[in-house]
Each structure stands twice: as structure tokens, then as C-alpha cells.
GUMARDREN-804881 format. One line per field, with one value per residue (C-alpha): residue number from 1; chain; y negated, z, x. Coordinates in steps of 0.05 Angstrom, whole numbers, padded with zeros to 5 digits. Layout:
k [NUM;...]
c [A;...]
Y [Y;...]
Z [Z;...]
X [X;...]
//
This chain:
k [1;2;3;4;5;6;7;8;9;10;11;12;13;14;15;16;17;18;19;20;21;22;23;24;25;26;27;28;29;30;31;32;33;34;35;36;37;38;39;40;41;42;43;44;45;46;47;48;49;50;51;52;53;54;55;56;57;58;59;60;61;62;63;64;65;66;67;68;69;70;71;72;73;74;75;76;77;78;79;80;81;82;83;84;85;86;87;88;89;90;91;92;93;94;95;96;97;98;99;100;101;102;103;104;105;106;107;108;109;110;111;112;113;114;115;116;117;118;119;120;121;122;123;124;125;126;127;128;129;130;131;132;133;134;135;136;137;138;139;140;141;142;143;144;145;146;147;148;149;150;151;152;153;154;155;156;157;158;159;160;161;162;163;164;165;166;167;168;169;170;171;172;173;174;175;176;177;178;179;180;181;182;183;184;185;186;187;188;189;190;191;192;193;194;195;196;197;198;199;200;201;202;203;204;205;206;207;208;209;210;211;212;213;214;215;216;217;218;219;220;221;222;223;224;225;226;227;228;229;230;231;232;233;234;235;236;237;238;239;240;241;242;243;244;245;246;247;248;249;250;251;252;253;254;255;256;257;258;259;260;261;262;263;264;265;266;267;268;269;270;271;272;273;274;275;276;277;278;279;280;281;282;283;284;285;286;287;288;289;290;291;292;293;294;295;296;297;298;299;300;301;302;303;304;305;306;307;308;309;310;311;312;313;314;315;316;317;318;319;320;321;322;323;324;325;326;327;328;329;330;331;332;333;334;335;336;337;338;339;340;341;342;343;344;345;346;347;348;349;350;351;352;353;354;355;356;357;358;359;360;361;362;363;364;365;366;367;368;369;370;371;372;373;374;375;376;377;378;379;380;381;382;383;384;385;386;387;388;389;390;391;392;393;394;395;396;397;398;399;400;401;402;403;404;405;406;407;408;409;410;411;412;413;414;415;416;417;418;419;420;421;422;423;424;425;426;427;428;429;430;431;432;433;434;435;436;437;438;439;440;441;442;443;444;445;446;447;448;449;450;451;452;453;454;455;456;457;458;459;460;461;462;463;464;465;466;467;468;469;470;471;472;473;474;475;476;477;478;479;480;481;482;483;484;485;486;487;488;489;490;491;492;493;494;495;496;497;498;499;500;501;502;503;504;505;506;507;508;509;510;511;512;513;514;515;516;517;518;519;520;521;522;523;524;525;526;527;528;529;530;531;532;533;534;535;536;537;538;539;540;541;542;543;544;545;546;547;548;549;550;551]
c [A;A;A;A;A;A;A;A;A;A;A;A;A;A;A;A;A;A;A;A;A;A;A;A;A;A;A;A;A;A;A;A;A;A;A;A;A;A;A;A;A;A;A;A;A;A;A;A;A;A;A;A;A;A;A;A;A;A;A;A;A;A;A;A;A;A;A;A;A;A;A;A;A;A;A;A;A;A;A;A;A;A;A;A;A;A;A;A;A;A;A;A;A;A;A;A;A;A;A;A;A;A;A;A;A;A;A;A;A;A;A;A;A;A;A;A;A;A;A;A;A;A;A;A;A;A;A;A;A;A;A;A;A;A;A;A;A;A;A;A;A;A;A;A;A;A;A;A;A;A;A;A;A;A;A;A;A;A;A;A;A;A;A;A;A;A;A;A;A;A;A;A;A;A;A;A;A;A;A;A;A;A;A;A;A;A;A;A;A;A;A;A;A;A;A;A;A;A;A;A;A;A;A;A;A;A;A;A;A;A;A;A;A;A;A;A;A;A;A;A;A;A;A;A;A;A;A;A;A;A;A;A;A;A;A;A;A;A;A;A;A;A;A;A;A;A;A;A;A;A;A;A;A;A;A;A;A;A;A;A;A;A;A;A;A;A;A;A;A;A;A;A;A;A;A;A;A;A;A;A;A;A;A;A;A;A;A;A;A;A;A;A;A;A;A;A;A;A;A;A;A;A;A;A;A;A;A;A;A;A;A;A;A;A;A;A;A;A;A;A;A;A;A;A;A;A;A;A;A;A;A;A;A;A;A;A;A;A;A;A;A;A;A;A;A;A;A;A;A;A;A;A;A;A;A;A;A;A;A;A;A;A;A;A;A;A;A;A;A;A;A;A;A;A;A;A;A;A;A;A;A;A;A;A;A;A;A;A;A;A;A;A;A;A;A;A;A;A;A;A;A;A;A;A;A;A;A;A;A;A;A;A;A;A;A;A;A;A;A;A;A;A;A;A;A;A;A;A;A;A;A;A;A;A;A;A;A;A;A;A;A;A;A;A;A;A;A;A;A;A;A;A;A;A;A;A;A;A;A;A;A;A;A;A;A;A;A;A;A;A;A;A;A;A;A;A;A;A;A;A;A;A;A;A;A;A;A;A;A;A;A;A;A;A;A;A;A;A;A;A;A;A;A;A;A;A;A;A;A;A;A;A;A;A;A;A;A;A;A;A;A;A;A;A;A;A;A;A;A;A;A;A;A;A;A;A;A;A;A;A;A;A;A;A;A;A;A;A;A;A;A]
Y [-04515;-04543;-04521;-04455;-04451;-04457;-04419;-04349;-04372;-04387;-04450;-04474;-04541;-04574;-04591;-04655;-04657;-04699;-04732;-04762;-04759;-04728;-04698;-04630;-04566;-04504;-04516;-04442;-04430;-04456;-04404;-04337;-04310;-04288;-04217;-04235;-04245;-04286;-04340;-04403;-04433;-04497;-04461;-04420;-04476;-04473;-04395;-04390;-04454;-04433;-04457;-04523;-04532;-04496;-04533;-04596;-04571;-04558;-04642;-04663;-04607;-04641;-04705;-04659;-04592;-04568;-04521;-04475;-04408;-04414;-04395;-04457;-04406;-04435;-04512;-04557;-04592;-04555;-04585;-04568;-04578;-04567;-04591;-04651;-04684;-04677;-04737;-04748;-04744;-04784;-04839;-04841;-04846;-04912;-04945;-04931;-04922;-04985;-05026;-05040;-04981;-04930;-04913;-04839;-04808;-04761;-04751;-04733;-04773;-04828;-04832;-04889;-04932;-04938;-04949;-05005;-05043;-05026;-04973;-04964;-04934;-04876;-04859;-04785;-04803;-04856;-04813;-04751;-04790;-04831;-04760;-04732;-04786;-04774;-04703;-04724;-04762;-04711;-04663;-04709;-04730;-04656;-04637;-04704;-04686;-04618;-04643;-04700;-04675;-04622;-04650;-04604;-04655;-04617;-04620;-04689;-04706;-04670;-04709;-04765;-04742;-04733;-04800;-04828;-04777;-04808;-04883;-04866;-04844;-04904;-04950;-04919;-04929;-05003;-05021;-04988;-04993;-05038;-05025;-04944;-04915;-04903;-04847;-04832;-04776;-04811;-04797;-04727;-04663;-04670;-04704;-04771;-04818;-04861;-04946;-04983;-05028;-05090;-05096;-05157;-05131;-05171;-05174;-05098;-05100;-05140;-05096;-05039;-05078;-05090;-05022;-04986;-05030;-05017;-04935;-04949;-04988;-04935;-04879;-04906;-04875;-04815;-04792;-04756;-04799;-04830;-04761;-04717;-04685;-04687;-04682;-04696;-04757;-04795;-04875;-04876;-04864;-04912;-04970;-04969;-04956;-05019;-05057;-05045;-05069;-05123;-05138;-05142;-05175;-05232;-05186;-05151;-05202;-05275;-05289;-05271;-05231;-05240;-05238;-05173;-05139;-05167;-05140;-05062;-05070;-05089;-05027;-04983;-05007;-05021;-04955;-04928;-04856;-04879;-04897;-04919;-04850;-04864;-04828;-04860;-04813;-04759;-04786;-04755;-04697;-04628;-04636;-04703;-04683;-04706;-04654;-04678;-04741;-04802;-04844;-04811;-04822;-04795;-04749;-04704;-04640;-04591;-04534;-04481;-04420;-04447;-04503;-04473;-04523;-04573;-04629;-04682;-04680;-04624;-04664;-04728;-04690;-04648;-04698;-04745;-04688;-04684;-04624;-04681;-04737;-04720;-04639;-04627;-04563;-04612;-04676;-04643;-04569;-04535;-04481;-04462;-04497;-04562;-04621;-04637;-04700;-04751;-04808;-04855;-04930;-05000;-05048;-05106;-05057;-05039;-05114;-05112;-05052;-05078;-05147;-05125;-05199;-05192;-05114;-05117;-05189;-05192;-05166;-05104;-05044;-05006;-04936;-04905;-04917;-04876;-04869;-04939;-04919;-04986;-05010;-05022;-05007;-04930;-04931;-04922;-04863;-04873;-04863;-04891;-04849;-04849;-04926;-04963;-05004;-04967;-04975;-04957;-04942;-04871;-04861;-04794;-04792;-04797;-04876;-04908;-04918;-04838;-04827;-04777;-04809;-04749;-04677;-04605;-04602;-04626;-04686;-04651;-04614;-04547;-04515;-04513;-04444;-04447;-04457;-04433;-04447;-04472;-04516;-04562;-04565;-04647;-04677;-04743;-04804;-04846;-04884;-04887;-04942;-04978;-05005;-05025;-05072;-05107;-05110;-05141;-05188;-05203;-05230;-05269;-05306;-05316;-05342;-05387;-05354;-05344;-05316;-05273;-05249;-05246;-05198;-05144;-05149;-05148;-05088;-05050;-05078;-05058;-04987;-04995;-05020;-04982;-05051;-05123;-05149;-05157;-05192;-05249;-05322;-05348;-05391;-05341;-05302;-05324;-05284;-05268;-05240;-05199;-05168;-05145;-05124;-05086;-05044;-05028;-04994;-04959;-04943;-04879;-04880;-04903;-04975;-05018;-05032;-05061;-05101;-05130;-05147;-05188;-05230;-05246;-05216;-05150;-05175;-05256;-05279;-05292;-05232;-05184;-05118;-05076;-05052;-05089;-05105;-05064;-05106;-05090;-05150;-05150;-05197;-05223;-05187;-05207;-05215;-05167;-05102;-05122;-05071;-05011;-04993;-04946;-04886;-04897;-04823;-04844;-04913;-04876;-04824;-04859;-04914;-04948;-04962;-05041;-05033;-05071;-05149;-05145;-05074]
Z [-04504;-04565;-04554;-04539;-04606;-04638;-04595;-04629;-04707;-04736;-04767;-04832;-04854;-04908;-04881;-04886;-04888;-04826;-04845;-04899;-04894;-04964;-04964;-05000;-05018;-05060;-05098;-05120;-05039;-05033;-05077;-05035;-04987;-04928;-04918;-04833;-04814;-04756;-04804;-04832;-04901;-04927;-04998;-04943;-04906;-04940;-04925;-04860;-04824;-04763;-04790;-04797;-04726;-04714;-04763;-04726;-04666;-04693;-04711;-04637;-04610;-04643;-04596;-04536;-04556;-04584;-04628;-04623;-04588;-04507;-04505;-04560;-04594;-04662;-04649;-04714;-04706;-04677;-04624;-04564;-04513;-04558;-04502;-04489;-04550;-04558;-04567;-04497;-04464;-04521;-04517;-04442;-04436;-04478;-04452;-04379;-04360;-04402;-04361;-04288;-04278;-04274;-04280;-04297;-04257;-04305;-04355;-04419;-04477;-04495;-04422;-04394;-04460;-04447;-04375;-04380;-04452;-04489;-04549;-04612;-04671;-04651;-04595;-04595;-04564;-04615;-04663;-04636;-04632;-04692;-04728;-04685;-04702;-04777;-04771;-04745;-04794;-04848;-04811;-04807;-04886;-04906;-04878;-04892;-04968;-04956;-04932;-04960;-05010;-04960;-04944;-04884;-04830;-04780;-04832;-04837;-04763;-04767;-04826;-04785;-04731;-04760;-04799;-04728;-04699;-04760;-04742;-04664;-04701;-04743;-04675;-04632;-04696;-04707;-04636;-04620;-04696;-04721;-04795;-04810;-04875;-04892;-04924;-04927;-04962;-05028;-05035;-05052;-05052;-05080;-05066;-05057;-05005;-04978;-04980;-04919;-04937;-04943;-04940;-04890;-04821;-04796;-04868;-04867;-04794;-04804;-04865;-04820;-04772;-04828;-04845;-04780;-04767;-04829;-04820;-04752;-04779;-04841;-04786;-04730;-04755;-04767;-04700;-04651;-04593;-04538;-04488;-04534;-04562;-04509;-04502;-04584;-04608;-04610;-04617;-04554;-04565;-04639;-04594;-04548;-04598;-04642;-04570;-04553;-04628;-04630;-04553;-04586;-04648;-04639;-04621;-04681;-04728;-04696;-04696;-04634;-04629;-04566;-04597;-04634;-04562;-04524;-04580;-04570;-04499;-04495;-04539;-04497;-04424;-04459;-04483;-04411;-04418;-04368;-04301;-04261;-04216;-04151;-04124;-04171;-04168;-04196;-04259;-04256;-04232;-04256;-04258;-04294;-04359;-04384;-04354;-04279;-04288;-04314;-04336;-04376;-04449;-04490;-04459;-04494;-04467;-04422;-04381;-04354;-04390;-04469;-04454;-04423;-04434;-04394;-04431;-04419;-04343;-04327;-04345;-04301;-04246;-04246;-04261;-04212;-04163;-04122;-04064;-03996;-04011;-04070;-04060;-04115;-04084;-04022;-04077;-04132;-04122;-04167;-04138;-04199;-04233;-04192;-04167;-04224;-04190;-04244;-04256;-04189;-04204;-04185;-04125;-04166;-04180;-04117;-04100;-04157;-04135;-04056;-04026;-03978;-03953;-03935;-03914;-03869;-03849;-03881;-03938;-03891;-03894;-03830;-03848;-03800;-03865;-03915;-03955;-03937;-03913;-03885;-03948;-03961;-04040;-04059;-04122;-04085;-04094;-04075;-04029;-03999;-04020;-03986;-04000;-04049;-04084;-04146;-04130;-04201;-04266;-04260;-04195;-04170;-04163;-04091;-04105;-04115;-04101;-04110;-04147;-04145;-04177;-04227;-04192;-04212;-04162;-04168;-04134;-04069;-04061;-04081;-04136;-04213;-04238;-04291;-04241;-04253;-04209;-04260;-04306;-04292;-04317;-04318;-04381;-04389;-04396;-04464;-04458;-04388;-04379;-04331;-04385;-04429;-04366;-04354;-04429;-04435;-04370;-04399;-04472;-04434;-04393;-04453;-04481;-04422;-04388;-04310;-04297;-04323;-04325;-04255;-04256;-04286;-04256;-04181;-04197;-04208;-04145;-04109;-04130;-04110;-04041;-04029;-04006;-04035;-03984;-04033;-04087;-04119;-04137;-04201;-04171;-04162;-04225;-04275;-04334;-04280;-04236;-04299;-04313;-04248;-04236;-04303;-04265;-04202;-04241;-04298;-04272;-04289;-04355;-04408;-04417;-04388;-04441;-04483;-04436;-04409;-04485;-04496;-04435;-04460;-04397;-04430;-04454;-04445;-04403;-04344;-04308;-04285;-04250;-04223;-04279;-04334;-04383;-04346;-04289;-04211;-04213;-04275;-04332;-04395;-04453;-04529;-04555;-04620;-04563;-04565;-04630;-04629;-04689;-04745;-04727;-04763;-04802;-04828;-04856;-04880;-04910;-04950;-04993;-04992;-04915;-04885;-04810;-04761;-04752;-04695;-04711]
X [-02233;-02208;-02134;-02150;-02183;-02119;-02070;-02087;-02080;-02021;-02037;-01996;-02005;-01969;-01901;-01856;-01772;-01763;-01695;-01734;-01799;-01811;-01873;-01877;-01909;-01907;-01982;-01976;-01979;-02047;-02069;-02044;-02101;-02050;-02044;-02044;-02117;-02086;-02053;-02093;-02066;-02078;-02107;-02150;-02185;-02246;-02253;-02284;-02332;-02293;-02213;-02238;-02245;-02172;-02135;-02163;-02140;-02074;-02075;-02096;-02052;-01993;-01990;-01980;-01950;-01892;-01923;-01977;-01933;-01925;-01858;-01842;-01807;-01844;-01834;-01865;-01792;-01730;-01699;-01651;-01693;-01773;-01807;-01766;-01782;-01857;-01893;-01918;-01861;-01828;-01877;-01879;-01810;-01809;-01870;-01850;-01767;-01755;-01796;-01804;-01847;-01803;-01725;-01698;-01640;-01621;-01564;-01581;-01563;-01613;-01638;-01590;-01609;-01678;-01662;-01625;-01658;-01590;-01621;-01598;-01627;-01594;-01634;-01661;-01720;-01737;-01720;-01760;-01822;-01823;-01815;-01868;-01926;-01902;-01917;-01983;-02001;-01980;-02019;-02079;-02074;-02074;-02131;-02177;-02154;-02179;-02248;-02253;-02313;-02348;-02417;-02423;-02450;-02396;-02343;-02355;-02345;-02279;-02259;-02272;-02234;-02182;-02187;-02185;-02122;-02082;-02109;-02083;-02019;-02009;-02029;-01968;-01924;-01945;-01939;-01869;-01832;-01872;-01866;-01863;-01866;-01942;-01979;-02047;-02092;-02091;-02014;-02027;-01973;-01905;-01833;-01829;-01803;-01850;-01850;-01865;-01932;-01884;-01815;-01821;-01825;-01882;-01921;-01913;-01936;-01994;-02017;-02011;-02049;-02111;-02101;-02113;-02173;-02216;-02201;-02237;-02288;-02298;-02309;-02345;-02413;-02394;-02358;-02401;-02429;-02402;-02388;-02415;-02354;-02293;-02241;-02246;-02253;-02330;-02346;-02326;-02260;-02256;-02279;-02226;-02170;-02200;-02207;-02138;-02111;-02143;-02119;-02051;-02063;-02033;-01966;-01988;-02006;-01990;-02061;-02115;-02171;-02206;-02271;-02264;-02230;-02293;-02346;-02311;-02309;-02380;-02399;-02366;-02381;-02458;-02467;-02483;-02449;-02391;-02383;-02320;-02298;-02313;-02249;-02190;-02148;-02191;-02169;-02108;-02127;-02135;-02212;-02207;-02238;-02312;-02344;-02332;-02306;-02350;-02290;-02256;-02275;-02206;-02146;-02099;-02130;-02073;-02099;-02041;-02069;-02064;-02016;-01945;-01905;-01867;-01900;-01948;-01974;-01932;-01876;-01898;-01916;-01847;-01803;-01837;-01815;-01753;-01733;-01743;-01786;-01838;-01838;-01887;-01914;-01939;-01961;-01974;-01991;-01938;-01892;-01847;-01793;-01804;-01771;-01730;-01707;-01722;-01772;-01782;-01807;-01759;-01778;-01796;-01864;-01873;-01886;-01934;-01971;-01973;-01965;-01909;-01911;-01998;-01994;-01927;-01919;-01860;-01816;-01783;-01826;-01823;-01798;-01844;-01895;-01858;-01925;-01943;-02005;-02020;-02040;-02112;-02109;-02130;-02089;-02020;-01996;-01920;-01865;-01804;-01743;-01663;-01671;-01719;-01659;-01623;-01552;-01538;-01566;-01546;-01566;-01601;-01678;-01673;-01668;-01727;-01801;-01823;-01898;-01944;-02001;-02009;-02034;-02040;-02092;-02165;-02189;-02214;-02141;-02167;-02140;-02172;-02194;-02143;-02086;-02013;-01959;-01920;-01962;-02010;-02082;-02092;-02109;-02066;-02109;-02114;-02176;-02218;-02271;-02229;-02186;-02239;-02263;-02191;-02181;-02251;-02228;-02168;-02209;-02251;-02193;-02166;-02236;-02245;-02292;-02264;-02338;-02351;-02280;-02274;-02335;-02300;-02232;-02273;-02307;-02248;-02213;-02276;-02265;-02192;-02201;-02272;-02314;-02307;-02266;-02205;-02244;-02209;-02235;-02238;-02176;-02141;-02151;-02089;-02053;-02004;-02061;-02084;-02023;-02002;-02071;-02060;-01998;-02038;-02092;-02043;-01987;-01954;-02002;-01960;-01990;-01923;-01886;-01945;-01977;-01908;-01897;-01964;-01946;-01889;-01851;-01816;-01741;-01734;-01792;-01748;-01787;-01728;-01716;-01666;-01613;-01655;-01607;-01547;-01544;-01565;-01606;-01638;-01622;-01661;-01658;-01654;-01730;-01709;-01726;-01800;-01799;-01755;-01715;-01731;-01679;-01614;-01617;-01688;-01661;-01597;-01640;-01700;-01682;-01744;-01736;-01720;-01692;-01728;-01689;-01632;-01614]
//
């Protein structure tokens, strides 16, 4: 495992002063050979070919772990709770609890702001994700700079993977913050205040879009063949990222790119290396890696031996469980430090996940069907709690719709070989084949080709229902149906905010859910919230940064 290869090495890469994102290093440090054989300094990267992969592993790990030690004592960024502010946790919060799919019952600073779409530039989760993404970019820049001239075929591929990870971090920056500070390996070592690509937020975002696309095109032929190096990025991961960037092109640039989106979905699907998992839930089980799961393309690797932190899928499992309704030991397989009673879904999303009128004959769901067993859709992993309505934005996790989609067990219910009572061995999906089909369906729909779009949608629905009896017709295929189907397929996977924005439903689109805007019935919010603010600390510290409009 890639993560396993870095856990016994202390890897130092050129650091950043995160308050201002000033890139900095002492040049003489690069000339020092460490006395500790377990330490890899940037200047020693070329001493041993094994170091290359171990340092690359550090870049991968920066997206899901707080640091390198299992205890979290050496977190890359210090925080009161180092697990709380890791990339995957912060990203999940920003993408999910700001939407109809989730709400969190905790009272930690910043949570209620996200629950109700009332955040400010001081929200700690915004700052954490912004800093974490910037740190991953800095790590990647240093690795790329130090390996650019290496002609070893393995190192050339590692260099391309680092460029992919940098492009992925910039994609998240573009999607969430729009126009972040911009640095590459060409900036070299020194102290400076990074600049945005353009002081105008819209122009800067468009330029970042073009950069990401250009980078992915450049590295496409340098990466491994599809399904050849999981969990490391390969050509299919780059195609999926290109498809996703093009899918949202109108949001990022003002211009649709449906043809380009379709091209890269076609590449993934026609590669012949992937197929839909027969069991939908295998995508969210401990055996969801590519060696056992034909659907997984790229994920954040996680196992209970080398990633013993409350991060990634462990966080999703524990935060979604409680002591009464969604017991982790019953639904998820973990027995230590369980039942955090935080995240659950809202009733508006339940009505998308399950057509309650068709399933139950009316909108009143009988209390004796708390697991919604009458629903024919095999993607339904939810449970009724005390009440399905949430009486206040700060109500405990006992209210709402419990979700147990992710599990620490294998898909067949058995324990994985790496089982741990406290930590999951379930990888967090970034790209899986179902997304290629639904992105292509959306592209075809917007190109006016419902005939072929319906084929991709019905492939997903046939897997979901176990047969073709719930396939839809061309007349039933609408933009709203596509959005809803993405919700049913990808809930709790960190897609929802981006999807709602693309369909004009996140802020002022007249689709409201409980506690959106801070009211029980939900209310439209201002569309400047479609972008998060640049963190206030960054704007104060870096004179080159212009804040997003409306903040």
C-alpha cells in the first residue's frame, strides 16, 4: 500500500507559513544529509529511488491525514483537533452540511454557519480546507521541481502523478474559493506573497480553469494505464477530473463544455477496465478498493493499520452514528469511540432518495418501516430517527434521517483482514464509474441527445433496482431528474453542493430545505454564497489577495 510506505519515514518537504502562504525554505538545509536514516529531506530525494515513492505517498496522504504519526502528534498544520481540520473532513462538511443531504448536530464553532448557509470569512472549516489544499499544492510543487529533470520512467510517472494531485487541489480551490493564490514548481524557493492569476475573481477563476485543463492534457500520456496503479492516479483518474471540470465549465468560465465532458467520459467507459459493482454498497465497504471492486477509479486510500485517525470514512461512519438509532456497532462494524451523533440527512432529501408517495401511497411513512424496506432502490441506506423533521438548526443528531451508507465491514458483512475496532479500512471514493455514466448522460442531455442519455441513466437505475422495471423513458428525463438521480447515487460522497450550484438550486434557485438560510422551512439565500470567501486571515496577511464579491 502506498500509505504504508510512508508511515515509517519522516518526510520533510519545503514548508509554508500558512498565515500568509509565503513559500519558504533555507537553501542550506537542502545540502544536509540527515543523521537519522528514517528522515527524508528534500535535498536527499535523489539518493535512493525508494525515496521518490515515499515522498509521493506523503503528497497523497496530505489529502486525508493530519500528518504522518498515528497519534497525530506531528500534524502538518497545528490545530486544537488535528483530525477535525483535515482535507477530507473539511471538504465533506463544505460539500454536504451546506445542502439538503446533511446537517450536523454539533456545537463546534463554524458548524452551525455551514448548516444554515450563514458563514463568514472567519469560518474555521473554510480556513482549514484552504490551508490544507495550499499545503498539498506546495508539497507537489517541491516534488515536481526536484524530479523534473529525472528521466527514469518510474520517476517520470511519479512526477506526472504529483502534477495530477496539484491539479486536483487546484480544482477543489477553483470549485470552492474561485480564485486562490497561484504557485507552481516554476516559482522556486524563497519568500514571497503568492498572487492570484488575475485580480478580477471571474477572470482569475477562468484562468485557473484553463491551467487545470492544460496540466491534465500535458500529463495524460505520462500516467499509468487505467486500473494499473490503484490507489495512485492513472490515466482514467485524469480523464475523470477533466470530465468533472468540463461538466461544471459554465459555472467556472461562463461557457458550456458538454462535448469535452462527453469525450473524457467516453475514454473512461470505453477503456474496458471498469464495470459497475454488482452490489452498490461495495463502493462504501472495506473491500471497495480496485483489487476487489471493478467500479473504483480513484480514491483516498484508508486502512485501519496505517491511517488510525478520525478522518475520511472513519469520520463519516462515526459522525453518522448514535447510541439509539444508527449504532455504529450494529450498522457499521466499529465498537470503540463510536456514536458521535452528529451528521444525518434532512427530510427534503429523503423525498428525493425515496418517492414516498409511490412507495407508501401517501407522504406519511409508517413507523414500523424505520429502515424504509418498502423502497425498491437498493441505494437506500437510511433509517428513521426520533422525528424526520429537525426542530431547530442546533438539534441533536437524534432528529432527522440517519444515514449508514458507509461501513467498516466488507460488502458481505464480514470483517476485513485489517479490521480495527476504532478505524475503518474503507477508501473514500473520489471517482467511480457510475459518475462517468451520469456525467455523460448530463452532457448528452444538454446536447439534445436524450436517446443516448437515457441509456446511461438506465444503466445506473438497473443496478440500483436490480432489474429494468424502474427504467425511465425519454419523456421522464429532465434536468431535475438528472440532479435527483445524482443525489440518489452519490449522497454523502461530497458531490452535492457542486451539483446543486450547477443546476441553479444551491442558493436562490427556489429549492429550499429545513434550516437553509436559518429558517425552519428554508429560504433562498444570496447567490454570492455559491462561492466561499477567501479566509479572512489570508486576505489580511497577503496584500496580493482580493476577496470574493459579497464578503
